[in-house]
N, C-alpha and C positions, 0 to 999 in steps of 0.2 A: 848632510838636512837635519838640523834642530826642526824637531816639533812642538810647537808649542800654545797656547793656550793670548793671547798678546790683544795688546787695542793697539790701531793702529791710526796715526794722523793723518787727514792734507791737509796743506791749506798755502796757497797761495793770491797774490797781489790783482786788486781788479784797477781791469785797465791800463793796465802797463803794455799792453802796444799802442793806444794811442799815443799814453806820457812819453813811449819812448820816439816815436815818428817826432812828435811836438818838441822832445827837448831834444835828440838826439841820448847816443850811442850812449854815450861820455855820463852823462847825471841819469838814463836809464841804468846804467852800472851800479852806480851808488846808491839808488834810490832799494832796489835790485840787495844791496849791499847789507844797508838797512833795513830791513824788512830778516833778513835771513838772522842778520844778527841779535831781532831781538825776536825771532821763534829758538832763535836755538838757548839763548840765556834761561828761558823760558819750559823747553826740552828737558834742559839739564838738572834747575830749580824743584820740577818735579820725574828725576828717576827714573827721566828719559834719553832713547837715544838717538840722536838726525840720524838714516839713514841714505841720503842719499838728498842735494837742494838740485835741483832744474830751472834755467833761470829764474823767470819771478817764482816760484814756488819747494816745497819743503814734503817727502815726508820724515817722517817720522812712528816710533814704536816706544808701548813702555808694558811695561809684565803686570801692571794693578789698573783699572778703566778710572777706578777714582786717580790715581797722578794724572790718568787722559786732558779728561772735566777740566781737575784742576790748572793743569797744563793750556787748553785747551785763553780758557779762561783768563790766565795774566796774561796768552796772548793780543787775545782782540785790549785786554786794559790798556798792557803797553802803550799797544797801536793807537790809540786813542789819545793819552799823556799826549806820545808821540805829535798827533794831526790840534795837539791844541797849543805845544811848543812852535811846531813850524807847520802856520795855515796855507803855508805854501808849495809844499812837499807831501799832503796826506798821503793816507796809505791805505785802501781797506781793503779786507781777508775774509773772506770766507774758509770757513775748515767744518770738514764732516772727519767724524769719527767712527769706527765699527770695528767689531772685536772676530775674531779668528784666529785658529792656528795655521796660518798661512807658511808656506817651502820658506824657512828662512837658509840664503848660504851667506857669506863672506861682505860684497857687494848691495843685497837689495833682498823684495822678499816677493811673494807668490802666493797667488790664490784667492780667491773668490773674496774674502776678505778687504783683501790689500783694492782692488776694484771695486767692493764698494765705498770702503773712504775718499774713496776718490771721486767717485760720481757722486758723491752724499759733498762735496767739496764744488763740485761742478754748481749742483742745485741749492747750494746756500747763497743768501745773498751774499754782498755786504754787509759785514757784522754780527752774521749770524754766523753758532756753529749747532752743527745737523748733526743726531748719533738714527745707528740705526735702533727697532727693537732688539734686539740681540744685543746690540752696546746698554743699553739703558737698567735690562735687568738687573745688570751687578750693584747701582749705581739709584737704583729705585727709593730705598731705605732709609739712604746717607743725608743727613745733616745738612741742611747749605747748601742743597741744587733744587733748584725751579724747575722743572719741564715741562712745555707745550705741547698736546700734543697737534699737530701736523695732519694728521690719517693719514690712510695711505695718497703714496703718491708713486709713477712712476720714475723710474731712473734708468736711465735709459742702454741697456745692451744689457741690464738687468731683471727687466722688469719694473711690477709693481709691489715695490714695499710700503711700508708706515714706519713716520720717520715722529724723530722728538725735533724740539728743538729743545737747544739749553740757555735755557736765561740765565745772560750776565748782569743784566741792570736794571738797577731797580723801577719798575714801568709802573706812570698810575694808568697807563689808557693805550689800548693796541689799536688800531684798525685794518684789516690788508682787505685789496679787491677781490672779484670774486677768483678770481682765475692765480690769487699769487703770485703775479706780480713784483704790485708794491705793498710795501708794511711801513703804514708813520704809526711811530712811540713817543708817548709824553715820556720822560723819566725823568728821576726823582730831584736829577741834579735840577732842575729847570729847563731843559733841550728837549724841539723837535729835531727827530731822528727820521727822515727818508732811507729807507732798508729798498736797495732797487736788485731782482733779476739777474743772473746775469748772464740771459739769451733775451733782456730785455732791448740791448740796443737790436737787436737783428727781428722783434719785433717793430720798432722804433722804425729802424729802415725801413721793409716795407710797407710800411703805413705812407712815410716820405716819397717813396717809390710809386703809390696808390695817386694820393698827393698831381705827383708833377705829371704822371699821367691822364688824371684831368682835365688840369690848366691845362697842357696841351693839344687836346682833342675840345677846348668848352672857347669860347670865337667871344668877344666884344667883350661886354659889361662881367657878364657868369668870370670868362679869361680875368683878368683886372679885379677884380674879385681871390678870384683862389690860386691869384698871386700871392696878393695882400696877405690872404692868408700862412701861405707858404713861409713865406717870410718874420710872420708871429711865433708861425710853428718853429721853428728853429728862433729866433735871439728866446725864447718862451723857453725851449729847454734849456742854453745853454747857462742864460739866468737860473736855476730852478739848482742842477748841482750841477754847474760849474764847467769848464771849457770840456775839457779830456773825459769829465767825471759823463754827462753823458754819454759819450759811444762807451762810459765801464761798465755798469750795470752794480750800480757799485754804491757806499753811500755818503751821505748827509747830512751834517745835524748845523739846528738852530737855535740860538738862545732863545728863548720863549719870546723872547720881549721886542726882538724881533717881526714875531709875529703876531698875522690879522686873522680872524675867522671869525666867518658868516655864519650861520645855516641859513639859507633860503627857499623854505620850501623844504625839499628831494634833493636842495643841491649845497654842499657844503661847496666854500672858500674860502681859498685859506692865501695873502696873503705873506710876504717878505719884504719890508723893508718899507710898506711902504708903496711899494711896485710890482709890478708884476702877479698873478693869481693858479694857485691849481686847485681847478673847479674837479669834487668829489660828487659823484650822482649815482642816482642809483642801476640807472645798466648797468653800473661795474662795482655797488657798496652798499651790500645791506641798509639800507636806508637805520633800523633798531641800529644798531651797529655803528653806523654816522654820525646819530643822533646820538649817542652812552660818548660818542670819540670828545663832540662839541663841546658836549656837559663839563667829562672830565676835564676838558685842555681850560675853558673856559676859568674853572678853578683855581685848576695850578697856576694860572695867570696872575690869578684874584689874588693868590697866596702871595705873590714875589712881588705884587702892587703896592 
């Protein structure tokens, strides 16, 4: 068994299960093939090797940390270009990279660094590239790479770890909620990107269940009101991130000219195509950061107007 320091990369499609349920096995298989093809090309072009594929995911390794980072950026850019030309079959993925000396056999890799890379990919929002502190070390002095320190986060089964995001877009503004479930990004190519946590669907399902229980327990006018709120919530979620992406914790993009923003006191209201609104309030977002994001969003919209 060979032992050497390598960079291990995991990536998987977000929303694959609901996509399969909606479109069927053949369409889902075709989407997975497209995804694996784009990822494998980015791996081979950066001197990496695909270890295995597992349905909607890919595991690869690289002998150099820089190659792994460059490959991950190439993957996200390739997916973004695919989504631009195929708006009805968008593919969103989270990527995790860790550095270590795993046990390597002919068909697989084993060890803590492998588990860490998988957990990082699971933790990543759609569109994100996450690396561990040990992975960032060999990369921090390289030109052209920008990292955002996300602080210490809890990785399932591994405990607390300091995480860094490898930023691959030109960003003009960024805003995340206090629980790091949603991130909004204004990009240099005049887009508003919404990145969603992979476990966000579970949070949404729990909120829906609580709302259903409250509706069932209420009587008279309160029950009618809660039923209306429940229907409105379902419609808003579907229109915000798409029919299947609202169940996937994925990534959604809007052209800035499709977005309107209003800052009303301590609440930021975003409207898309003049319909439906995303309300960001002080309970979930830092007010100063929210106001700064609003100012930069308006400046970006003005520059394209």
